[in-house]
N, C-alpha and C positions, 0 to 999 in steps of 0.2 A: 267772510262777507266782502263783496265787491260793490259798494254803492257807486252811483254815478255822481257827477258834479252837482246836479240839482239837489241830490240828497245831502251832500256835504254842506252845501250852502244852507239848506233847510235846518240841518243840525245846529249850525252856528246861529242861525236866525232864531230858531225856536228855543233851543236849550241855552243859548248864550246869555239869556237874561238872568241866569243864576249868578250868585256872587262869585267873584274871582278870588277864591281862597279866603284869606283873612284881609284882603284889600277892600277898599271902600267903593269899588266899581264892579260892574258885571263882567263876565267873560267876553261878551260881545263888545262892550266899551273898550276893554283891554285890547282885543284883536284890532278894532278899528283905529285906536290910538297908535298901535304899533305900525300898522300899514300906512297910516297918515304920516308918521315920522319918517318912514322909509321913502314914501313918495316925495315928501318935502326935501329929502336929502338926494333926490334924483336917482334913487336906486333903480335897478332894472326890474322889469315886471315879474321875473321869477322870484326875486327877493321880496317884492311887495306881497305876492301870493303866499310865500312862506310865512311872512309876518301875520297874515290873516289866519292861517291855519296852524301855526306852531303849537298852540295849546289845545287843539282839537281833542287830544287824548284825555284831557280833563273832563270832557263832555260825554265821552263814550264808555267810560269804565263803570263798573257797578260797585265801587268802593265807598259810595256815599259822598256827601259834600265834605270838602276840605280833608282829604285823606292825610295830608302832611301834618295837620293838627293832631291827628290820631297816631302819629309816628309811622305812617305808611308812605313809602316811596311808590307812587302810582305808575312810574315809568311812562309817563304820558308821551314822551317823545317817540317811544317805540310803538305805542298804541296808535298814535297819529299816522305813522308810516304804514301800518297795516292797511289803513283806509285809503291812503293817498298815493302809494307807490305805483299803482296801475293807472292812476289818473294824470299824474304829472311827472315830468322829467326830474333827474337827479338835481338839477339846479334849483328846484323847489324843495324836494324831499330831503336832500342831504343837510342843508342848513337847519332844517327842523330837527332831524335826527341828532345833530351835533350841538344844538343850542343849550342843552343842560351842561355838557362838557365845556362849552364856551364860558359859562359862568365860573366854573372851576378854574379855567385858564385865566380869565380876567382877574380873579381874586389872587392868583399866584403871581401875575406879572405886573399888575397895577397896585402899588402899595396901599392906596386908600379906597380901592374899589369895594371891598367888603363893607366898609362903613357907609357906602352910598346905597346899599341894598335895603329894601324894606325889611322889617322884622320877619315877615312871613317868608321872604326869599332867603334870608339868613338861616332860618329854621330848615327850609327845604334843602339848602345846600348841604347841611349835615347829613340828611337822609340820602342825598345823591352822591355821597362819597367824599365830601369835603373839598378843601382847596387842593389843587394839583401840586405835586412836587415839581421842582424845576425841570427834572427829566421828563415827567409826564406832560408838562406844559410845552416843552420843546417838541415832543412827539406829536402832540395834538395839532399844533399850528401848521405842521407840514402835510396834513391830510388834505385831499381835495375838498373844497368848499368850507374849510375851517375859517378862513377869513370872512366869508359871507356869514357864517354862523356867529362870529364875534360881532359883526354889525347888527345882525338880528337880535343878539343878546342885549346889546347896549340899548337898542330901541325898546326891547321887551322890558328892561328894567326902568326905562323912562316912562313907559306907557301905563301909568297907574295914577293918573291925575283926575280928581273929581271935577266934573263940569268942563272937561276938555272938549272943545268943539271939533267934531270930525264930520266928514261926509258919511252918509249911510252906506250900508252894504251894497246897495244897487250901484253906487259909484264905482265899485271895484268889480262888478259882475263881468264886464266885458273883458278885462284882462284875465280873470279867472278862466273864462271860457276859451280865450285865446291860448292860454298856457295848456289847457286841456287838449285843444286841437293839435298843438305842437307834439304832445305825447302820442296822440293817435297817428300823426304823420310819421313820427319816429318808428313806431311799431310797424307801419306799412312798409317802410324802407327796409327794415330788418327782415321782413318776410319775403321781400322780392329777391 
């Protein structure tokens, strides 16, 4: 399936009101909080868009609500990429693909990081392969876009606050569309 950008925005807008796993906020609230934190940190537009759509995979699988609570790794990072890779450049999609591994990396390299994770995130970490070894962490961080994935991950872990005020999805629509245009232009240049 190759949805367009309007469809992706609609999925987030319509399905995003479901609860975000075992957290006390919705999927949409989480996405908006993550993007708002990135925007406040003066992140580039690619990373802000990645923050908005990093958990899209949770909204498009058929595993039921809160797969992790049932002991299922939904591989949401890869499900997201199937929908997004034809719409956005790697500067958007690669941090999304790597954000689960970024949690494994942060827990391996920051002594207290694991204790900052919510109980739901600690549980999903086990399903996602657990904390990286020092060798795996060293290999991870040298990949293209790994440092952006780490930034996304930190905002992701902070974006679980009840009643956190954010702009609405419309606030981010222009940069979403702009990043989509950049992908189209890139495709045209490759064909020329």
